[in-house]
C-alpha positions in Angstrom: 110.8 104.5 72.6 113.8 105.7 72.7 115.1 108.1 74.9 116.4 111.4 73.5 119.6 112.8 73.8 118.6 116.2 74.9 116.9 116.1 78.1 116.5 119.5 78.8 113.0 120.4 79.5 111.0 124.0 78.3 109.6 126.7 80.9 106.1 125.9 79.5 106.9 121.9 80.3 108.1 122.6 83.5 105.5 125.0 84.5 103.0 122.7 83.6 104.4 120.0 85.8 104.4 122.3 88.1 100.7 123.0 88.6 99.9 119.4 89.4 101.8 119.5 92.5 100.4 123.1 93.1 96.9 121.2 92.7 97.5 118.7 95.3 98.5 121.1 97.9 95.1 122.8 97.9 94.4 119.1 99.6 97.5 118.2 101.5 98.1 122.0 103.1 94.3 122.1 104.0 94.9 118.7 105.5 97.9 119.7 107.1 96.8 123.3 108.4 93.1 123.1 108.9 91.8 119.5 109.1 92.4 118.3 112.8 90.7 121.6 114.0 87.9 121.4 110.7 87.1 117.9 112.4 86.8 119.1 116.1 85.7 122.6 115.6 83.5 122.8 112.7 82.5 119.0 111.9 81.9 118.7 115.7 83.8 115.4 116.8 85.8 114.3 119.7 89.6 114.7 119.8 89.6 110.8 119.7 87.2 110.4 117.1 89.1 113.0 115.2 92.6 111.1 116.2 91.1 107.9 114.5 89.8 109.6 111.3 92.5 111.1 110.7 94.9 108.1 111.3 93.4 105.5 110.0 92.2 106.8 106.2 96.3 107.7 106.2 97.3 104.5 107.3 95.2 102.6 104.1 96.6 105.4 102.0 99.9 104.5 102.8 99.4 100.8 102.3 97.7 101.5 98.9 100.5 103.5 97.5 102.9 100.2 96.8 99.7 99.0 95.4 99.6 102.3 93.1 103.5 102.0 92.4 103.2 98.0 90.9 100.4 99.8 88.7 101.8 102.3 87.5 105.0 100.7 86.8 103.2 98.2 84.7 100.8 100.9 83.3 101.2 101.3 79.4 99.7 103.8 77.2 100.4 105.6 74.7 100.8 108.7 76.8 103.0 107.0 79.2 103.3 105.1 82.6 102.4 107.8 85.0 100.8 110.8 83.2 97.3 109.2 82.3 96.7 108.8 86.1 96.8 112.4 86.7 94.2 112.9 84.1 92.0 110.0 85.4 91.6 110.9 88.6 91.2 114.7 88.3 87.3 114.8 88.2 86.9 112.3 91.4 89.1 114.2 93.1 87.5 117.3 92.5 84.1 115.7 93.7 85.4 114.1 96.9 87.3 116.7 97.7 84.2 118.7 98.2 82.1 116.1 99.9 85.2 115.7 102.3 84.8 119.0 103.9 80.7 119.1 103.6 79.3 118.8 106.8 76.2 116.6 106.8 73.3 118.2 108.6 70.9 116.6 111.5 73.1 113.6 111.4 73.7 111.3 114.6 77.5 111.3 115.5 77.5 107.5 114.3 77.1 108.3 111.0 78.9 111.5 110.8 81.9 109.7 112.1 81.3 107.0 109.3 80.8 109.9 106.8 84.0 111.4 107.7 85.9 108.0 107.7 84.8 107.2 104.1 84.8 110.8 102.5 88.3 111.1 103.9 89.4 108.0 102.5 88.2 108.1 99.4 90.1 111.4 99.3 93.3 109.9 100.3 93.2 107.1 98.0 92.7 109.3 95.0 95.5 111.7 96.8 97.6 108.1 96.1 95.9 107.3 92.9 97.4 111.2 91.5 100.2 112.1 93.1 101.9 109.2 93.4 102.6 108.7 89.7 102.8 112.5 89.3 105.7 112.4 91.7 107.3 109.2 89.6 106.8 111.4 86.6 109.4 113.7 87.4 111.7 111.0 87.5 111.2 109.9 84.0 111.1 113.5 82.6 114.9 113.9 82.5 117.7 112.2 83.7 120.1 115.3 83.7 121.0 115.9 87.3 121.0 120.0 87.0 117.4 119.6 85.2 116.0 117.7 87.7 116.9 119.9 90.5 115.5 122.9 88.3 112.2 120.7 87.5 111.7 120.6 91.3 112.4 124.1 91.9 109.9 125.4 89.5 107.5 122.5 91.1 108.2 124.2 94.6 108.0 127.4 94.0 104.3 126.1 92.4 103.5 124.5 95.7 104.5 127.1 97.6 102.4 129.4 95.9 99.6 126.9 96.4 100.2 127.1 100.1 100.4 130.7 100.3 97.0 130.9 98.8 95.4 128.4 101.0 97.7 129.4 104.5 96.7 133.1 103.8 92.7 133.0 102.1 91.3 130.0 103.5 90.1 131.0 106.8 89.6 134.6 105.8 87.4 132.8 102.7 85.5 130.3 105.3 84.9 133.5 107.4 83.3 135.2 104.2 81.2 132.3 102.7 79.6 131.6 106.0 77.9 134.4 105.9 77.7 134.9 110.1 78.2 132.0 112.1 77.4 128.9 109.7 81.2 128.0 109.4 80.2 124.5 107.6 78.5 126.5 104.7 81.9 128.4 104.6 84.2 125.6 104.5 82.2 123.3 101.6 81.9 126.5 99.4 85.6 127.3 100.0 86.8 123.6 99.2 84.6 123.9 96.2 86.8 126.8 95.0 89.6 125.4 95.2 88.3 121.9 93.8 88.0 123.6 90.3 91.1 125.3 90.7 92.9 121.6 91.0 90.6 120.0 87.8 91.9 123.0 85.9 95.5 122.6 87.2 95.7 118.4 87.0 94.6 118.8 82.5 97.3 121.3 81.9 100.0 119.0 83.8 98.3 116.0 81.7 98.5 118.1 78.5 102.0 119.8 78.5 104.3 117.1 80.0 106.5 114.3 78.3 107.9 111.0 79.6 111.5 110.5 78.1 112.9 107.8 80.3 112.7 104.1 79.5 113.6 101.2 80.7 116.8 99.9 79.1 115.2 96.4 78.3 111.8 94.8 78.9 111.5 94.4 82.7 108.8 91.3 83.4 110.0 91.4 87.2 107.2 90.4 89.7 106.6 93.1 92.5 108.0 90.5 95.1 111.2 90.8 93.2 110.7 94.8 92.8 110.6 94.8 97.1 113.3 92.2 97.7 115.5 94.7 95.3 114.3 97.8 96.9 115.4 96.3 100.4 118.8 96.4 99.1 118.8 99.8 98.1 120.3 101.6 101.2 120.0 104.9 100.1 116.4 104.4 100.0 116.1 102.8 103.8 117.5 106.1 105.1 115.1 108.0 102.8 112.2 105.8 103.8 112.6 106.6 107.3 113.4 110.2 107.0 110.6 110.5 105.1 108.0 109.3 107.9 109.8 111.5 110.5 109.8 114.7 107.7 106.0 114.4 106.8 105.2 113.6 110.3 106.9 116.9 111.7 104.4 118.8 108.7 101.1 117.5 110.2 102.6 117.5 114.0 103.0 121.3 113.4 100.4 122.2 111.8 97.8 121.3 114.4 100.7 122.5 116.8 101.3 126.1 115.2 97.0 126.4 114.7 96.4 125.8 118.0 99.8 128.1 119.4 98.4 131.2 117.3 94.6 130.6 118.3 95.2 129.9 122.3 98.4 131.0 123.4 99.3 133.8 121.5 97.8 137.2 122.9 94.5 138.4 121.2 95.7 141.9 121.7 99.1 142.1 120.8 98.2 140.0 117.7 95.3 142.7 117.0 97.4 146.0 117.5 100.2 144.0 115.5 97.3 143.6 112.6 96.0 147.3 113.1 99.7 148.3 112.4 99.5 146.6 109.2 96.2 148.6 108.4 94.1 145.5 108.5 91.6 146.2 110.6 87.8 146.4 109.7 84.3 147.2 110.9 81.4 149.3 110.0 82.1 151.3 107.1 85.9 150.5 107.1 86.0 150.6 103.6 88.3 147.6 103.2 87.8 147.0 99.8 89.2 143.7 98.4 90.3 142.8 101.8 87.3 143.2 103.4 85.2 141.3 100.6 87.4 138.4 101.5 87.1 138.5 105.2 90.6 139.4 105.5 90.5 142.3 107.9 90.5 142.3 111.8 87.4 142.8 113.7 87.1 145.7 116.3 86.3 143.1 118.9 89.2 141.4 117.9 87.1 138.1 118.0 89.5 137.2 114.5 92.5 138.4 115.4 94.1 134.7 115.5 92.8 133.5 112.0 94.2 137.2 110.5 97.4 136.9 112.4 97.7 132.9 111.5 97.1 134.0 107.7 99.5 136.5 108.0 102.0 134.2 109.5 101.4 131.5 106.9 101.5 134.1 104.0 105.1 135.5 105.0 106.4 132.0 105.7 105.0 131.0 102.2 106.4 134.0 100.4 109.9 133.7 102.0 109.8 130.1 101.1 108.5 131.5 97.5 111.9 133.3 97.1 114.6 131.2 99.0 113.5 128.2 97.2 115.1 129.6 93.9 118.8 129.0 95.6 118.5 125.3 95.4 119.9 124.7 92.3 123.0 126.9 92.8 123.7 125.5 96.4 123.3 121.8 94.8 125.6 122.6 92.2 128.2 124.3 94.8 127.5 121.8 97.8 125.7 118.6 96.7 122.1 118.0 97.6 123.3 115.8 100.6 125.0 118.7 102.5 122.3 121.1 101.7 119.5 119.4 102.7 121.3 118.3 106.0 122.4 121.7 106.7 118.8 123.4 106.3 117.5 120.9 108.3 119.8 121.5 111.4 119.1 124.9 111.4 115.6 124.7 111.2 115.4 122.5 114.2 117.5 125.0 116.2 115.1 128.0 114.9 112.0 126.0 116.0 113.2 125.2 119.2 113.5 129.0 119.7 109.4 129.2 119.5 109.2 127.9 123.4 111.0 130.8 124.6 108.6 133.0 123.2 106.3 134.7 125.2 102.2 135.3 124.4 102.9 138.9 123.6 106.1 138.2 121.4 104.0 138.4 118.1 107.0 140.2 116.4 109.5 137.1 117.7 107.0 134.7 116.2 106.9 136.7 112.6 110.7 136.9 112.7 111.6 133.0 113.8 108.8 132.2 111.0 110.9 134.1 108.3 113.8 132.6 109.9 113.2 128.9 109.5 111.5 129.3 106.0 115.1 130.6 104.8 116.4 127.4 106.6 114.2 124.8 105.0 112.8 126.5 101.8 116.4 125.3 99.8 115.4 121.5 101.4 112.3 121.3 99.9 113.2 120.5 96.0 116.3 118.8 97.0 114.4 116.0 98.6 112.5 115.5 95.9 115.0 115.2 93.6 117.2 113.1 95.9 114.2 110.3 95.7 114.9 110.3 91.9 118.6 109.7 92.5 117.5 106.6 94.7 115.8 105.3 91.6 118.5 105.9 90.1 120.5 103.9 92.3 119.1 100.8 91.8 119.0 101.0 88.2 123.0 101.5 88.6 123.4 98.9 91.0 121.0 96.2 89.5 120.7 97.2 86.4 116.7 97.4 86.8 114.6 100.6 87.0 111.4 100.7 88.8 110.8 104.4 89.9 107.2 103.6 90.7 107.6 101.6 93.3 110.6 103.4 94.7 108.1 106.7 94.7 105.4 104.9 96.0 107.4 103.0 99.0 108.4 106.8 99.6 104.8 107.6 99.3 103.8 104.8 101.7 106.4 106.5 104.3 105.1 110.1 103.3 101.5 108.9 104.4 102.5 106.9 107.3 104.2 110.3 108.4 101.3 112.3 108.3 98.7 110.3 109.6 101.2 109.5 112.8 101.9 113.2 113.2 98.0 114.5 113.3 97.4 111.6 115.6 100.2 111.9 117.9 99.5 115.6 118.3 96.3 114.5 119.7 97.7 111.7 121.6 100.4 113.8 123.4 97.8 116.6 124.1 95.1 114.5 125.5 97.6 112.1 127.7 99.7 114.5 129.0 98.3 118.2 128.9 94.5 117.4 129.6 93.4 118.5 126.0 89.4 118.4 125.5 88.1 120.0 122.6 85.7 121.7 124.7 87.8 123.7 126.8 90.4 123.8 124.2 91.9 127.5 125.9 92.7 125.7 129.4 95.6 126.2 130.9 97.0 122.6 130.4 96.4 122.9 127.3 97.8 126.1 126.1 101.4 125.1 127.6 101.1 121.7 125.6 100.5 123.9 122.5 104.1 125.6 123.5 105.4 122.3 124.3 104.6 120.7 120.9 105.2 123.7 118.8 108.8 124.1 119.8 110.4 121.5 121.6 108.7 118.5 120.1 108.8 119.7 116.5 112.5 121.2 116.9 113.2 117.4 117.9 112.2 115.8 115.1 113.8 118.3 112.8 117.3 117.2 114.1 116.5 113.5 113.9 115.7 114.6 110.2 118.9 115.8 110.3 120.7 112.9 111.8 118.9 110.5 108.8 120.4 113.1 106.4 123.4 112.8 107.5 123.7 109.2 107.4 122.2 109.0 103.8 125.1 107.4 101.4 124.5 109.2 98.2 127.0 112.7 98.0 127.6 114.8 95.0 130.7 112.9 93.8 129.0 109.6 93.5 125.4 111.1 92.1 127.8 112.5 89.4 129.5 109.3 88.3 126.6 107.2 88.6 124.6 109.9 86.6 127.4 109.7 84.2 127.4 105.5 84.1 123.8 105.6 83.6 123.8 108.1 80.7 126.0 106.0 78.8 124.0 103.0 79.4 121.2 104.3 77.9 122.8 106.0 75.0 124.4 102.5 74.2 120.9 100.7 74.2 119.5 103.0 72.0 118.8 101.7 68.6 121.0 103.2 66.1 120.3 106.3 64.7 117.7 107.0 67.5 117.5 110.2 68.9 119.1 112.3 65.9 
């Protein structure tokens, strides 16, 4: 198939593509924000068992990603290489998503651990089979650098809308569906709702997107050659390490902040803050929709942390949605590398400041959340646009394009980071702060939540900053690379194609 000259994307296609990652984030953000505490507080596992269940399936998923990349690069259908996988995995995804957050009744601990391991492993495998080809799809929809940045901006606005919903409404919906104290039922019903949304969004992504970039010539290289050639790609090496650290931050920070708000932050201060917003409930409160969603704070303050945590998540995500729109103009002005490095560096400083906040300083917690979101938001679409540049770099220097393999190996680093982040939080808490899931508010553990949320996460953000500074593809290089590749692709078109 020929590559059309015009690679501008319609609003519909950008929106449809964005829906696929919005769907993925109903799993991803639930995993980042709540999965660790779901296993310990609802499912009933020990910290060590939960760490093993979080680590093993995610590491398997990480190793599966390169296999998935090989399969996707060698998929040939009338719909393209990558789009079909989004459709094929949509129904199994929805089913396993529900099962992974269903708690069996009356099972022994060994059977429970096996069930959690299998369902989480299946969910992570389906995540790879869906999201790795989806990510690669963004690299072949257009070769226009500005259009790629705009596409990823749309994508991450949609992602952050999904994160707003997940972060803001998961815990209130769990409480509502629990109908009292049955949180296990609450989680199952909430995830059933999210799974239905995922299914619809995946189908929309498949129907309304197109693949436009094709290899200049037929490529019959073996997977071994793909990987050996990838090792010659120095920008890929830097971004693979950066991705591992980056996504370790996300899962580590999710577990740390959940406990920070639930056990370090002062419940009375949180209740008073929420009361000033008019979000207090009780008998006859007349809270309407918010009361129906379980989004009002009880007079006994028992759910103050849940509601405040949800507000924090929603405010941070809403800020991100607004600021993320600045990514395209900032990228055009300064280049993706410079903007991403500056954003990570500023986010590091804001995160370190969390450590100095006192338990009652809930306004400071909210203010720092906004500051960090403003700094970090522009980096989100730019990092993914950088991955497409990394794929271009292989084509530019070697004359061969293997987009699926590039995104799959980046996916390996991503999943490894997620696994190590969650497990490392539990290891640090157990090893240095005497963390016990039965005594989560012990003074030593509370000190650990404060230290990990501020100091550890801040240092990890700083490491990402250093790696981005070492990344070789600056603005000038990417522009020259894109121009030369466009000429090669145009020269390879059959006479009259694309006219």
